[in-house]
C-alpha positions in Angstrom: -61.0 -11.0 -43.6 -62.8 -8.9 -46.2 -65.0 -9.3 -49.3 -63.3 -9.0 -52.6 -64.6 -7.9 -56.0 -65.8 -11.4 -56.7 -68.0 -11.2 -53.6 -66.1 -14.0 -52.0 -64.5 -13.9 -48.6 -60.8 -13.5 -49.0 -58.0 -13.6 -46.4 -56.0 -10.7 -45.2 -53.9 -10.4 -48.3 -53.7 -7.6 -50.8 -53.3 -8.8 -54.4 -51.2 -6.5 -56.5 -50.8 -8.0 -59.9 -49.0 -11.3 -59.4 -47.8 -10.4 -56.0 -49.5 -11.3 -52.8 -48.8 -9.0 -49.8 -49.5 -10.2 -46.3 -51.0 -7.3 -44.2 -50.5 -9.0 -40.8 -47.1 -9.5 -39.1 -45.9 -13.1 -39.0 -46.6 -15.0 -35.9 -43.9 -17.1 -34.3 -43.7 -19.2 -31.2 -40.1 -18.2 -30.6 -39.4 -15.2 -28.3 -37.5 -12.3 -29.7 -34.3 -11.5 -27.8 -33.6 -7.7 -27.9 -30.2 -6.5 -28.6 -28.3 -5.1 -25.6 -29.0 -1.4 -25.1 -26.4 1.3 -24.3 -27.5 1.1 -20.6 -26.8 -2.6 -20.5 -23.4 -2.1 -22.0 -22.6 0.7 -19.5 -23.7 -1.5 -16.6 -21.5 -4.3 -17.8 -18.5 -1.9 -18.0 -19.3 -0.6 -14.6 -19.4 -4.1 -13.1 -16.0 -4.8 -14.7 -14.6 -1.6 -13.2 -16.0 -2.5 -9.8 -14.3 -5.8 -10.0 -11.0 -4.0 -10.6 -11.4 -1.8 -7.5 -12.8 -4.4 -5.3 -11.7 -4.7 -1.7 -8.2 -6.2 -1.1 -6.6 -7.7 1.9 -3.0 -6.8 2.4 -0.6 -8.4 4.8 2.1 -6.1 6.0 5.2 -7.6 7.6 6.9 -5.3 10.1 9.0 -6.0 13.2 8.6 -9.8 12.9 4.8 -9.5 13.0 2.1 -9.5 10.3 -0.7 -6.9 10.2 -3.8 -7.2 8.1 -4.9 -4.0 6.2 -8.1 -4.0 4.2 -8.3 -1.4 1.4 -9.9 -1.0 -2.1 -8.8 0.3 -5.4 -10.2 3.7 -4.8 -7.8 4.2 -1.8 -4.6 6.1 -2.4 -1.1 5.2 -1.2 -1.5 7.9 1.5 -4.7 6.2 2.8 -2.9 2.8 2.8 -0.1 4.3 4.9 -2.5 5.8 7.4 -4.2 2.4 7.8 -0.8 0.9 8.5 0.0 3.7 11.0 -3.2 2.9 12.9 -1.9 -0.7 13.4 1.8 -0.1 13.9 2.1 3.5 15.2 4.7 4.1 12.5 4.0 7.5 10.9 3.4 7.5 7.1 6.5 9.7 6.6 8.6 7.0 8.3 7.2 4.1 6.3 9.1 2.4 3.5 6.9 -0.2 1.7 8.5 -3.0 -0.2 6.7 -5.0 -2.9 8.3 -6.6 -6.0 8.7 -4.1 -8.8 6.4 -1.5 -7.2 8.5 0.1 -4.4 9.1 3.2 -6.5 5.3 3.8 -6.9 4.7 3.5 -3.2 6.7 6.6 -2.8 4.0 8.7 -4.5 1.2 9.1 -1.9 -1.2 10.5 -4.5 -1.4 7.4 -6.6 -4.5 5.1 -6.3 -4.1 1.5 -5.6 -6.2 0.6 -8.7 -3.2 1.9 -10.7 -1.1 -0.9 -9.4 -1.2 -4.5 -10.6 -1.9 -5.8 -7.1 -3.4 -9.2 -6.4 -6.5 -9.4 -4.2 -4.5 -10.8 -1.3 -0.8 -9.8 -1.2 2.1 -9.6 1.3 4.5 -6.7 1.5 7.2 -5.6 3.9 7.3 -2.3 5.7 10.5 -0.7 7.1 10.1 2.1 9.7 10.5 3.2 13.3 7.9 4.5 15.8 8.5 8.0 17.1 9.1 6.8 20.7 12.1 4.8 19.5 13.7 7.7 17.7 16.2 9.8 19.6 16.5 13.3 18.1 20.0 14.8 18.1 20.2 18.3 19.5 21.8 19.5 16.2 18.6 18.5 14.3 16.3 20.7 16.4 15.3 24.0 14.9 14.2 25.8 18.0 13.5 29.5 18.1 15.3 31.1 21.0 14.6 34.6 22.4 17.8 36.7 22.2 17.1 38.1 25.7 17.2 34.5 27.1 20.5 33.5 25.5 22.3 33.7 28.9 19.7 31.5 30.5 19.6 28.7 27.9 21.2 25.5 29.1 22.6 23.2 26.4 21.9 19.6 27.2 23.6 16.8 25.4 21.3 14.4 23.5 22.0 11.5 25.8 21.2 13.6 28.9 17.8 14.9 27.8 15.0 13.7 30.0 12.7 12.8 27.1 15.3 10.6 25.6 16.1 8.9 28.9 12.4 8.1 29.3 12.3 6.6 25.8 15.3 4.5 26.6 13.9 3.2 29.9 10.6 2.3 28.3 12.3 0.6 25.3 14.6 -1.4 27.6 11.8 -2.6 29.8 9.7 -3.7 26.8 12.2 -5.1 24.3 13.2 -8.7 24.2 16.7 -9.4 22.9 17.2 -12.4 20.6 20.8 -13.8 20.8 22.1 -15.0 17.4 25.5 -15.8 18.9 26.7 -15.8 22.5 28.6 -12.8 23.8 32.4 -13.2 23.7 34.5 -12.4 26.8 36.6 -9.3 26.4 34.8 -8.0 23.4 33.2 -4.5 23.4 29.7 -4.1 22.2 28.9 -2.2 18.9 25.3 -1.0 18.6 24.1 -0.3 15.1 20.8 1.2 14.0 18.8 0.1 10.9 17.4 3.3 9.5 20.1 5.5 7.9 22.8 3.2 9.1 22.4 -0.3 7.7 19.6 0.6 5.3 18.6 3.8 3.5 14.8 3.5 3.9 14.3 6.7 1.8 15.9 5.1 -1.2 13.6 4.2 -4.2 15.1 0.6 -4.2 12.6 -2.3 -4.5 14.2 -4.9 -2.2 16.1 -5.1 1.1 19.2 -6.2 -0.8 19.1 -2.9 -2.7 18.4 -0.9 0.4 21.5 -2.0 2.3 24.5 0.3 2.4 27.4 -0.5 0.0 29.9 -3.0 1.4 27.6 -3.7 4.4 28.6 -7.4 4.7 32.3 -6.5 4.5 31.9 -3.9 7.2 30.1 -6.2 9.6 32.6 -9.0 9.0 35.5 -6.5 9.7 34.1 -5.1 13.0 32.9 -8.5 14.3 36.5 -9.5 14.7 36.9 -6.9 17.4 33.3 -6.2 18.6 30.1 -8.1 19.4 27.3 -6.5 17.4 23.8 -5.6 18.4 21.2 -4.3 15.9 
């Protein structure tokens, strides 16, 4: 308050002509809600991004078993394959990952999983073979041989190599054969491999039906008339 020209006590108002100006800010019982700051907006955006790259649980089906792999959006395809390798012993270069409409992308190891439209918990199929089950043909070996030792080099057929014999013995002792149909008397046995034979696992196809070789069913039906088949 102050004393005006009249000598009377007046309130905190300044009189200017016909106008009365309040010199004090208005008092209100309601709290003022501040507008969101740039920091708040950035934090909200960061939380949204974190939700997108949150941890995911992937179920990988391989060799009639299911394996659980935990990854996040920041992981790359290469890191996913390394995680699968730790569980299955199938090297990343041998893996073919099948997931609807995304099989082509899984061929690029540099891509991050956050770039895919993956659900938090998904199931995918992996096609591949562990190294112990792969028999390397002598023609595929690129061995450096000393010219002075050419007369001493002994060429051994692939089926007679000791390392391949050991792999076969180990595989035979561990593998359990499932009979789909009984063996027929007098029929010879035809053994077919999956990789490179029935399926082309390096193909960019997105489903097992697209991976199989052309006329596969016709071929199997034709040879089954004369042979029992094992895969």
